[in-house]
C-alpha positions in Angstrom: -35.2 23.7 79.9 -34.8 22.5 76.3 -31.5 22.3 74.6 -31.1 23.8 71.1 -28.7 21.9 68.9 -26.7 23.6 66.2 -25.3 21.7 63.1 -22.0 23.0 61.9 -21.8 23.5 58.1 -18.8 23.8 55.7 -16.8 26.9 55.8 -15.9 28.7 52.6 -12.3 27.6 52.9 -13.3 24.0 53.4 -15.5 24.2 50.3 -12.7 25.7 48.2 -10.2 23.0 49.3 -12.8 20.3 48.5 -13.5 21.8 45.1 -9.7 22.1 44.4 -9.1 18.4 45.3 -12.1 17.3 43.2 -10.8 19.3 40.3 -7.4 17.7 40.5 -9.0 14.2 40.6 -11.3 15.0 37.7 -8.4 16.3 35.6 -6.4 13.2 36.3 -9.3 10.9 35.4 -10.0 12.9 32.2 -6.3 12.7 31.3 -6.1 9.0 31.7 -9.4 8.5 29.7 -8.1 10.8 26.9 -4.8 9.0 26.7 -6.6 5.7 26.6 -8.9 6.9 23.8 -5.9 8.2 21.8 -4.1 4.9 22.2 -7.3 3.1 21.1 -7.6 5.2 18.0 -3.9 4.8 17.2 -4.2 1.0 17.5 -7.3 1.0 15.3 -5.5 3.1 12.6 -2.5 0.8 12.8 -4.7 -2.3 12.5 -6.6 -0.8 9.5 -3.3 0.2 7.9 -1.9 -3.3 8.3 -5.0 -4.9 6.9 -4.9 -2.5 3.9 -1.2 -3.2 3.3 -1.7 -7.0 3.3 -4.7 -6.7 0.9 -2.6 -4.5 -1.5 0.3 -7.0 -1.3 -2.0 -9.9 -2.0 -3.6 -8.2 -5.0 -0.2 -7.2 -6.6 1.4 -10.6 -5.9 -1.6 -12.5 -7.5 -1.2 -10.5 -10.7 2.6 -10.3 -11.0 3.0 -14.1 -11.0 1.1 -14.2 -14.3 3.8 -12.0 -16.0 7.3 -13.0 -17.1 10.6 -11.2 -16.4 10.8 -10.0 -20.1 7.4 -8.3 -19.8 8.0 -6.7 -16.4 9.8 -3.5 -15.3 10.1 -2.0 -11.9 10.7 1.7 -10.9 12.4 2.2 -7.6 11.9 5.0 -5.2 14.3 7.7 -6.0 14.6 6.7 -9.7 12.9 9.9 -10.9 9.7 8.1 -11.7 6.7 7.2 -9.6 7.6 4.1 -7.6 5.9 1.1 -8.9 5.7 -1.8 -11.3 4.7 -2.2 -15.0 4.0 -5.6 -16.5 1.8 -7.5 -19.0 -0.7 -10.2 -18.0 -2.1 -13.1 -20.0 -5.3 -13.2 -18.0 -8.5 -12.2 -19.7 -11.4 -10.6 -17.9 -12.7 -14.0 -17.1 -9.4 -15.1 -15.5 -8.4 -17.5 -18.3 -5.3 -17.5 -20.5 -5.6 -17.8 -24.3 -3.0 -19.9 -26.1 -2.3 -20.2 -29.8 -3.8 -23.4 -31.1 -0.9 -24.0 -33.5 2.2 -23.3 -31.4 0.9 -22.8 -27.9 2.1 -19.1 -27.6 0.4 -16.9 -25.0 -1.8 -14.1 -26.1 -0.9 -11.2 -23.8 -4.1 -9.3 -22.8 -3.4 -6.2 -20.8 -0.6 -3.9 -19.6 -0.9 -3.3 -15.9 0.8 -0.6 -13.7 0.9 -0.1 -10.0 2.2 3.3 -9.0 2.5 5.3 -5.8 1.8 9.0 -5.5 3.3 10.4 -2.3 1.5 12.9 -0.1 2.4 16.4 -1.5 2.4 17.8 2.0 5.0 15.4 3.1 2.6 13.6 5.5 1.7 9.9 5.4 -1.4 10.2 3.2 0.1 8.8 0.0 -2.0 6.9 -2.6 -1.5 3.7 -4.5 -3.1 3.3 -7.9 -3.7 0.5 -10.4 -3.9 1.4 -14.1 -4.3 -0.8 -17.2 -4.3 -0.5 -20.9 -5.3 -3.2 -23.5 -2.7 -5.0 -25.5 -3.5 -4.4 -29.2 -5.0 -7.4 -30.9 -2.8 -9.7 -33.0 -2.9 -8.7 -36.6 -2.5 -12.3 -37.9 -4.4 -14.5 -35.5 -6.8 -11.8 -34.2 -7.7 -11.0 -30.6 -8.3 -10.8 -27.9 -4.6 -10.2 -27.1 -1.3 -10.4 -28.9 1.3 -13.2 -29.2 4.2 -10.9 -30.4 6.4 -10.5 -27.4 9.5 -9.2 -29.1 8.0 -6.4 -31.3 4.8 -5.5 -29.5 4.6 -6.4 -25.8 8.2 -6.2 -24.6 9.0 -2.8 -26.3 5.9 -1.3 -24.8 6.9 -2.4 -21.3 10.4 -1.1 -21.7 9.4 2.3 -23.0 6.2 3.0 -21.0 6.9 4.2 -17.4 4.8 4.6 -14.3 4.6 8.3 -15.0 3.2 7.5 -18.5 0.5 5.4 -17.0 -0.4 8.1 -14.5 -0.6 10.7 -17.2 -2.5 8.6 -19.8 -6.1 9.7 -19.8 -7.0 6.5 -21.8 -5.7 4.2 -19.0 -8.3 2.6 -16.8 -7.3 3.7 -13.3 -8.6 3.0 -9.8 -7.4 3.9 -6.3 -6.1 0.8 -4.5 -5.2 2.3 -1.1 -4.8 5.6 0.6 -3.1 6.5 3.8 0.1 4.9 2.5 3.4 6.5 3.5 5.7 4.4 1.2 5.7 1.9 -1.6 8.7 0.5 -3.4 9.6 -2.3 -5.9 13.2 -3.4 -6.1 14.9 -6.3 -7.7 15.9 -9.1 -5.3 19.6 -9.3 -4.9 19.6 -13.1 -4.5 21.6 -13.0 -1.2 19.0 -14.4 1.2 17.8 -17.9 1.7 20.7 -19.6 -0.1 19.4 -18.5 -3.6 21.7 -18.1 -6.4 22.6 -14.7 -7.8 20.7 -15.4 -11.0 17.4 -15.2 -9.0 17.8 -11.5 -8.7 16.8 -11.0 -12.4 13.4 -12.6 -12.0 12.2 -11.7 -8.5 10.8 -8.5 -7.1 10.9 -7.3 -3.5 7.7 -5.3 -2.9 7.2 -3.2 0.2 4.1 -1.2 1.4 4.5 1.2 4.4 1.9 3.1 6.4 2.4 5.5 9.3 5.5 7.4 10.4 8.9 5.5 10.3 10.0 7.7 13.2 6.9 6.7 15.3 9.0 5.9 18.3 9.6 9.6 18.7 5.9 10.5 18.1 3.3 10.2 20.8 0.7 7.7 19.8 2.3 7.1 16.5 2.5 3.9 14.5 4.5 2.4 11.6 3.5 -0.6 9.5 5.8 -2.2 6.9 4.7 -5.2 4.8 7.0 -6.9 2.3 6.7 -9.7 -0.2 9.0 -11.4 -2.7 7.3 -12.2 -6.0 8.6 -14.0 -9.0 6.9 -13.2 -12.4 6.8 -16.7 -13.8 4.0 -16.5 -16.4 
């Protein structure tokens, strides 16, 4: 007499329990994966923002050092003007400086302005621009550039604001960086590093910010702040 074997299968309840357990496991795996991807994207954005801020700072610092205090003016955040810096440079398009053959005076070549336009929505997508205008050629010695600091270059710097550069359709403008949440140029107060108080008149503190300053309260947020102290020494 032969024996007939029967194989017992899964009941409906067992299948439902198994599916429920698998669903919980899969949701957990997806959540961990999603959080990891969000963290990766945040770190990538933070790294890109830091790189951009450092490049901006390097560019500004390299140009400001070719100015002098008398042909430089800063506009702080909260001043009523676009935060930024206006100055004259002696460098020509080839990177050289022209001097008067007779008395060695500098021929100032261009007026340069860096200005920050905040995100109108209040978010962190502000933009930093660079604008420039030519210095009118010297009426006596000819161009390129102008030697007359007291009646030509300095008065222009003192009377032409960051807002004026932003509104001037003749100014040559280009976007330097976007995704910037803050930009400010202040006069160094001379209190750090044992410097004398007189240093505050010739040194600028420049800061570039990206991200949310309150990032510690924001999930996967970031905040980058890069600062530099630059002396316009001509």
